[in-house]
C-alpha positions as CSV (number, residue, x, y, z in Angstrom):
1,M,0.0,0.0,0.0
2,P,1.4,3.3,-0.9
3,E,2.4,5.6,2.0
4,A,0.2,8.2,3.6
5,I,0.7,11.7,1.7
6,S,1.8,14.0,4.6
7,S,0.7,17.4,3.3
8,V,-3.0,18.1,2.1
9,K,-4.6,21.8,1.9
10,V,-7.9,21.7,4.0
11,Y,-10.7,24.3,3.1
12,K,-13.0,24.5,5.8
13,P,-16.6,24.7,4.6
14,A,-18.2,28.2,4.0
15,F,-21.9,26.9,5.0
16,S,-23.1,24.8,8.6
17,S,-23.7,21.7,8.6
18,N,-27.2,22.4,8.5
19,N,-27.5,23.7,5.2
20,I,-28.0,21.4,2.2
21,I,-25.4,19.5,1.0
22,K,-26.3,18.1,-2.3
23,S,-24.3,15.2,-4.1
24,T,-22.7,14.4,-1.1
25,V,-22.2,10.9,-0.1
26,I,-20.4,9.0,2.8
27,P,-20.7,5.3,3.3
28,E,-22.8,3.8,5.6
29,S,-22.4,0.3,4.8
30,P,-19.6,-1.0,2.6
31,Q,-22.2,-1.3,0.3
32,D,-24.4,1.7,1.0
33,K,-24.0,5.1,0.9
34,L,-25.9,7.8,2.9
35,E,-27.4,11.1,0.7
36,L,-27.4,14.1,3.0
37,S,-30.0,16.9,2.8
38,N,-31.3,19.3,5.2
39,K,-34.8,17.9,5.1
40,N,-33.8,14.9,6.8
41,S,-30.5,15.2,8.5
42,N,-31.8,15.4,12.3
43,K,-34.1,12.1,11.9
44,E,-31.4,10.3,9.7
45,D,-28.0,10.9,11.4
46,K,-28.8,8.5,14.2
47,K,-29.7,5.9,11.8
48,S,-26.7,6.3,9.8
49,F,-23.0,4.7,10.1
50,L,-21.5,7.7,11.6
51,G,-24.4,9.5,13.3
52,K,-25.4,6.6,15.8
53,F,-21.9,8.0,17.3
54,G,-23.0,11.6,17.8
55,I,-21.1,13.2,14.7
56,D,-21.9,15.6,12.6
57,I,-21.9,14.2,9.3
58,A,-22.6,17.1,7.0
59,A,-19.3,18.2,8.9
60,F,-17.7,14.7,8.5
61,A,-18.5,14.3,5.2
62,T,-17.1,17.9,4.1
63,G,-13.9,17.2,5.8
64,I,-13.1,13.7,5.2
65,I,-14.0,14.2,1.2
66,G,-12.1,17.8,1.3
67,I,-8.8,15.9,2.2
68,G,-9.4,12.8,0.2
69,A,-6.9,10.4,-0.3
70,A,-4.3,12.4,2.2
71,L,-6.1,11.4,5.4
72,K,-4.9,7.6,4.9
73,M,-7.0,6.7,8.2
74,G,-6.3,2.8,7.6
75,K,-3.2,3.0,8.6
76,I,-3.4,4.6,12.2
77,N,-2.2,0.8,13.5
78,K,-4.8,1.3,16.3
79,Q,-4.0,5.0,17.2
80,F,-5.9,7.7,16.3
81,N,-4.2,10.1,14.1
82,Q,-4.2,13.4,15.9
83,K,-3.6,15.0,12.6
84,A,-6.7,13.8,11.7
85,V,-8.0,14.9,15.0
86,S,-7.0,18.9,14.2
87,I,-8.3,18.6,10.2
88,L,-11.8,17.1,11.8
89,E,-12.0,19.5,14.2
90,S,-11.6,22.5,11.7
91,V,-14.5,21.4,10.0
92,G,-16.6,21.0,13.3
93,V,-16.7,17.4,13.9
94,K,-17.0,16.2,17.2
95,T,-13.8,14.0,17.7
96,S,-14.4,12.0,20.9
97,P,-16.9,9.5,19.6
98,V,-15.0,9.1,16.3
99,K,-11.5,8.6,18.4
100,S,-13.4,6.0,20.5
101,Y,-15.2,4.3,17.5
102,F,-11.6,3.9,15.0
103,E,-9.8,3.1,17.9
104,K,-12.3,0.0,18.4
105,N,-13.5,0.0,14.5
106,I,-10.2,-0.2,12.3
107,A,-12.2,-2.6,9.9
108,N,-14.5,0.1,9.4
109,L,-11.8,2.9,9.0
110,N,-10.8,0.5,6.0
111,Q,-14.1,0.7,4.5
112,I,-14.5,4.4,5.0
113,E,-11.0,4.7,3.2
114,D,-12.1,2.6,0.4
115,V,-15.0,4.5,-0.7
116,L,-13.2,7.8,-0.6
117,I,-10.0,6.6,-2.4
118,K,-10.6,3.3,-3.8
119,D,-12.4,2.4,-7.3
120,K,-15.2,0.3,-6.5
121,L,-15.1,-2.3,-9.4
122,T,-11.4,-2.9,-9.2
123,G,-10.0,-1.9,-6.0
124,L,-7.2,0.0,-7.3
125,Y,-6.5,3.5,-6.2
126,N,-9.2,6.0,-7.9
127,R,-8.2,9.1,-9.6
128,R,-8.6,11.4,-6.8
129,Y,-5.9,9.7,-5.0
130,L,-3.8,9.4,-8.2
131,D,-4.1,13.3,-8.6
132,E,-2.7,13.8,-4.9
133,Y,0.5,11.5,-4.8
134,L,1.4,12.1,-8.0
135,K,1.7,16.2,-7.4
136,I,3.6,14.7,-4.1
137,A,5.8,12.5,-6.3
138,F,6.2,15.0,-9.3
139,N,7.3,18.1,-6.8
140,K,10.1,15.4,-5.0
141,A,11.6,14.3,-8.4
142,K,11.6,18.0,-9.7
143,N,13.1,19.2,-6.6
144,D,16.0,16.2,-6.3
145,G,16.5,15.4,-9.8
146,S,15.1,11.7,-9.1
147,D,13.4,9.8,-11.8
148,L,9.8,9.4,-12.2
149,H,8.1,7.9,-15.0
150,V,4.0,8.0,-15.5
151,F,2.4,5.7,-17.7
152,M,-0.9,5.2,-19.4
153,F,-2.5,2.2,-20.3
154,D,-5.8,1.7,-22.4
155,I,-7.6,-2.3,-22.8
156,D,-7.4,-2.1,-26.9
157,R,-10.7,-2.1,-28.4
158,F,-12.5,-2.4,-25.4
159,K,-15.6,-0.5,-26.3
160,M,-16.2,-3.5,-28.9
161,I,-15.2,-6.2,-26.5
162,N,-18.1,-4.1,-23.9
163,T,-20.4,-4.2,-26.6
164,A,-20.2,-8.2,-27.4
165,L,-19.5,-9.4,-23.6
166,G,-22.4,-6.4,-21.9
167,H,-21.6,-4.2,-19.4
168,D,-21.2,-7.1,-16.9
169,G,-18.5,-8.8,-19.1
170,G,-16.8,-5.7,-19.9
171,D,-16.4,-5.0,-15.7
172,A,-15.4,-8.5,-15.3
173,I,-12.6,-8.0,-18.2
174,L,-11.4,-4.6,-16.2
175,K,-11.3,-6.6,-13.0
176,H,-9.5,-9.6,-14.1
177,S,-7.1,-6.9,-15.8
178,S,-6.5,-5.0,-12.7
179,D,-5.9,-8.0,-10.6
180,A,-3.5,-9.3,-12.9
181,I,-1.8,-5.9,-13.2
182,A,-1.7,-5.6,-9.4
183,K,0.3,-8.8,-8.9
184,V,3.1,-7.6,-11.2
185,V,3.3,-4.4,-9.1
186,D,3.5,-6.2,-6.1
187,E,6.2,-8.2,-7.1
188,Y,8.1,-4.8,-8.0
189,K,7.5,-3.2,-4.9
190,A,8.4,-6.3,-3.1
191,Q,11.8,-5.5,-4.8
192,G,12.0,-1.8,-2.9
193,I,10.7,-0.2,-6.3
194,K,7.9,2.8,-5.1
195,M,5.1,2.0,-7.9
196,L,1.5,3.3,-7.7
197,F,-1.3,1.6,-9.8
198,A,-4.4,3.2,-10.7
199,R,-7.3,3.5,-12.3
200,Y,-7.5,6.6,-14.2
201,G,-10.9,6.3,-15.7
202,G,-13.0,3.8,-17.9
203,E,-10.6,1.2,-19.4
204,E,-7.5,3.7,-19.1
205,F,-5.3,3.1,-16.0
206,T,-2.2,5.0,-14.6
207,L,1.0,3.6,-13.3
208,V,3.6,5.9,-11.1
209,V,7.0,4.3,-11.2
210,E,9.8,6.4,-8.7
211,G,13.3,6.1,-8.1
212,V,14.5,3.8,-11.1
213,P,16.1,4.1,-14.5
214,K,13.6,4.2,-17.5
215,Y,14.9,0.9,-18.6
216,K,13.5,-1.0,-15.3
217,A,10.2,0.8,-15.5
218,I,9.9,0.2,-19.1
219,E,10.5,-3.9,-18.1
220,A,7.7,-3.4,-15.6
221,A,5.2,-1.8,-18.1
222,Q,5.6,-4.3,-20.5
223,K,5.3,-7.4,-17.6
224,I,1.9,-5.6,-17.1
225,R,1.2,-6.0,-20.8
226,A,1.6,-9.7,-20.7
227,S,0.1,-10.1,-17.5
228,V,-3.7,-8.8,-19.1
229,N,-2.7,-10.8,-22.6
230,Q,-2.0,-13.9,-20.7
231,N,-4.5,-14.2,-18.1
232,K,-6.5,-17.3,-18.1
233,D,-9.8,-15.7,-16.7
234,I,-9.5,-13.0,-19.7
235,K,-8.9,-15.6,-22.1
236,T,-12.1,-17.8,-20.9
237,H,-14.1,-14.5,-21.6
238,A,-13.1,-14.0,-24.6
239,N,-13.3,-17.4,-26.1
240,N,-17.0,-17.7,-25.3
241,F,-17.6,-14.7,-27.4
242,A,-15.9,-15.5,-30.4
243,E,-18.8,-16.5,-32.4
244,Y,-20.1,-13.0,-31.5
245,F,-17.2,-11.2,-33.3
246,K,-17.6,-13.6,-36.1
247,N,-21.2,-13.5,-36.7
248,A,-20.8,-9.5,-36.5
249,G,-18.1,-9.4,-39.3
250,N,-20.1,-11.9,-41.3
251,E,-23.5,-9.6,-41.0
252,L,-21.4,-6.6,-42.3
253,R,-19.8,-8.4,-44.8
254,S,-22.8,-9.7,-46.0
255,R,-23.6,-6.3,-47.2
256,G,-20.8,-6.1,-49.7
257,V,-17.4,-4.7,-48.5
258,E,-17.3,-2.3,-51.5
259,N,-20.5,-0.8,-49.9
260,L,-19.3,-0.3,-46.4
261,K,-18.5,2.7,-45.4
262,P,-15.0,3.6,-44.2
263,E,-16.2,3.4,-40.5
264,E,-17.8,0.3,-41.3
265,A,-14.8,-1.1,-43.0
266,H,-13.0,-0.5,-39.9
267,L,-15.5,-2.0,-37.7
268,L,-15.3,-4.9,-39.9
269,S,-11.4,-5.3,-39.9
270,D,-11.7,-5.1,-36.0
271,Y,-14.5,-7.8,-35.8
272,D,-12.0,-10.0,-37.8
273,F,-9.1,-9.2,-35.9
274,L,-10.8,-9.9,-32.5
275,Y,-12.5,-13.2,-33.7
276,N,-8.9,-14.5,-35.0
277,H,-7.3,-13.1,-32.1
278,V,-9.6,-15.1,-29.6
279,K,-10.0,-18.2,-31.2
280,T,-6.2,-18.8,-31.6
281,N,-5.9,-18.3,-27.3
282,Q,-4.3,-15.1,-27.6
283,G,-6.7,-13.3,-25.4
284,F,-6.7,-9.0,-25.6
285,T,-4.1,-6.7,-25.7
286,I,-3.3,-3.3,-23.5
287,S,-1.4,-0.4,-25.2
288,A,0.8,2.1,-23.0
289,G,2.5,5.5,-23.4
290,L,5.2,6.5,-20.9
291,C,6.3,10.2,-20.0
292,S,9.6,9.9,-18.1
293,L,10.0,13.2,-16.2
294,K,13.9,13.5,-16.4
295,E,13.8,13.4,-20.4
296,H,11.1,16.3,-20.2
297,S,11.8,18.5,-17.2
298,Q,12.4,21.5,-18.6
299,I,9.1,22.0,-20.6
300,V,6.9,19.8,-17.8
301,D,5.8,22.1,-14.9
302,A,3.4,19.9,-13.3
303,S,2.0,16.6,-12.5
304,H,-1.3,16.3,-14.6
305,E,1.0,17.5,-17.8
306,S,3.0,14.6,-17.5
307,V,0.0,12.3,-17.7
308,K,-1.1,14.7,-20.7
309,L,2.3,13.7,-22.4
310,A,1.9,10.0,-21.6
311,D,-1.4,10.1,-23.0
312,L,-0.6,11.8,-25.7
313,A,2.1,8.7,-26.4
314,L,-0.8,6.1,-25.7
315,E,-2.9,7.7,-28.4
316,R,0.1,7.0,-31.2
317,A,0.6,3.4,-29.5
318,K,-3.0,2.9,-30.8
319,Q,-2.7,4.5,-34.1
320,S,0.3,3.1,-34.6
321,G,-1.8,-0.7,-34.5
322,R,-2.3,-1.1,-30.9
323,N,-0.7,-3.9,-28.3
324,Q,2.4,-1.8,-27.7
325,L,4.3,1.1,-26.1
326,S,5.5,4.5,-27.1
327,K,7.3,6.9,-25.5
328,V,6.7,10.3,-25.7
329,G,8.5,11.7,-29.0
330,H,8.4,14.8,-31.0
331,D,5.1,14.4,-32.2
332,E,3.7,14.1,-28.7
333,L,5.7,17.5,-27.8
334,T,4.4,19.7,-30.5
335,E,0.9,18.3,-29.8
336,Y,1.8,19.4,-26.1
337,A,2.8,22.5,-27.3
338,S,-0.5,23.5,-29.1
339,Y,-2.2,22.2,-26.1
340,K,-0.5,24.7,-23.7
341,L,-1.1,27.3,-26.2
342,K,-4.9,26.5,-26.6
343,D,-5.5,26.1,-23.0
344,A,-3.9,30.1,-22.2
345,L,-6.3,31.0,-24.9
346,E,-8.9,29.2,-23.9
347,R,-8.3,30.7,-20.0
348,K,-7.7,34.4,-21.5
349,S,-4.3,34.4,-20.0
350,S,-0.8,34.8,-21.1
351,L,2.0,31.9,-21.1
352,S,5.0,33.4,-19.2
353,A,8.2,34.6,-20.9
354,E,9.7,31.1,-20.1
355,E,6.9,29.3,-21.2
356,R,6.9,30.6,-24.4
357,V,10.9,30.0,-25.0
358,K,10.4,26.3,-24.1
359,L,7.5,26.0,-26.6
360,H,9.3,28.0,-29.2
361,G,12.0,25.2,-28.5
362,I,9.6,22.2,-28.9
363,I,8.5,23.6,-32.9
364,K,11.6,24.8,-34.1
365,K,13.1,21.7,-33.1
366,Q,10.1,19.8,-34.8
367,I,10.3,21.8,-37.9
368,K,14.2,21.2,-38.3
369,Q,13.7,17.4,-38.2
370,L,10.8,16.9,-40.8
371,K,12.1,16.2,-43.7
372,I,10.8,18.9,-46.4
373,K,8.6,16.7,-48.6
374,P,5.0,17.3,-50.5
375,E,3.6,15.2,-47.4
376,Q,5.1,17.2,-44.6
377,E,4.2,20.6,-45.9
378,E,0.9,21.1,-44.2
379,K,2.3,19.9,-40.9
380,I,5.2,22.1,-41.2
381,T,3.1,25.0,-42.1
382,K,0.9,24.3,-39.1
383,L,4.0,24.4,-36.9
384,K,4.9,27.6,-38.1
385,E,1.7,29.1,-37.6
386,I,2.0,28.0,-33.7
387,L,5.5,29.3,-33.9
388,E,3.9,33.2,-35.1
389,M,1.7,33.1,-32.3
390,L,4.5,32.3,-29.7
391,S,6.5,35.1,-31.2
C-alpha cells in the first residue's frame, strides 16, 4: 500500500452543517451510501453509520472528502491520527466519539478509506488519490532530480469488447485485468521499487514508477501488458464470445465489402481481428504510453502535464497498430505545445516568457527534424503558425 500523503490543504466549508449538501455521500455500510440533505439530516443522522456515534455527518463528509487520499486513516495501527483530529475539528466534527469508535473499529475505518480513495469495481486507487499522490511524487522528483515515470494504459478495442460481452462482461474484463496487473506491481514493490497503480477512468489505467532508471520502469510496464494478454480468466471470457465477433463481421460482410462506409470497413477489420485473436487463444491486448520526467523536465511544469504527455504517447501507440508501448516523441511534444497554447488562449491568460521560450524551442526542433517532402508541407505550415503565435 502506498505511503500516506503527508501534506494537504484543507478548506473550511463556507456553510453550516445544517445547510443542504448536494451530491455528498458517505458510507453507511460497505455497500451503501448515505445522501445528505437538510430535510432528513436530523432524523437520519442517528440511524447512519456515523450519526449513531454522535458525529456531525455533514461536517464529517465535508472534511473527509475534502482531504481525500491524504488522510489515509486505514493506517493508524490502532492509534487515532492526531492530524486527523485537528483536521476534523477544524470543520466542526465532534472528535471524541470518532476517536473512540475508530480505535475499536479499524476494519470500518478501512471501509471509509476504500470509499474515498479506492475504485469500487477494481479495488485500485482512484483518480482522486492518483492526482494527490502524483503531485507529491512530481514535486519530489523536480526538487531532487530523481527518476519519475508515468505510464498510461488502455485496453485495446475495449468499446467493442464491452458491446460483445455486455457491461457485466466488460466489468469482468476490467476486474481481471486490474487483478493481473496488481500482482505484477506487488512483485516489483517487494523488490523495494516504489510504484502506484490506479484506475484513471473507464478502461484507462495509470502507473507511476519512482526512483528507478527508465529501462526498469519499461520492463515493469511490458510485464503488465503481458499479464493482461496472458490472463486465463480473460482468455476464458474472450473464447466465450468468439462467435459474436464472427457473426458481427459476417453481418457487415454480407452487405458487400465494397458498399461499406469507411467506419464500417474499419469495424469489420476490428471484428475479424478480435475473432482470430481469441480463437487462437491470444486473449486481449493493452497499449501504453510513457512520459519520463527527466527527459522532459524543462517543459513539464506540473504533474498533470506528465499525464497529458503519457496520454498523447498512448494515442500514438493505438494509432500505430495497438498492442505496444510508445514513449513521448517529437509529435507528442508538438501536440503538447499546441495544447499549452490553446489552454492559455481559452483561459484568456498569457504564457510566461519562460513557457513561450520552451514551447518555441519544441516547435523549432520539430520543424528542423521534419524532412521537406510534399506530404510534410501541411504539417510544417501548421507548426510555423504556432511559432508565429508564440512570437
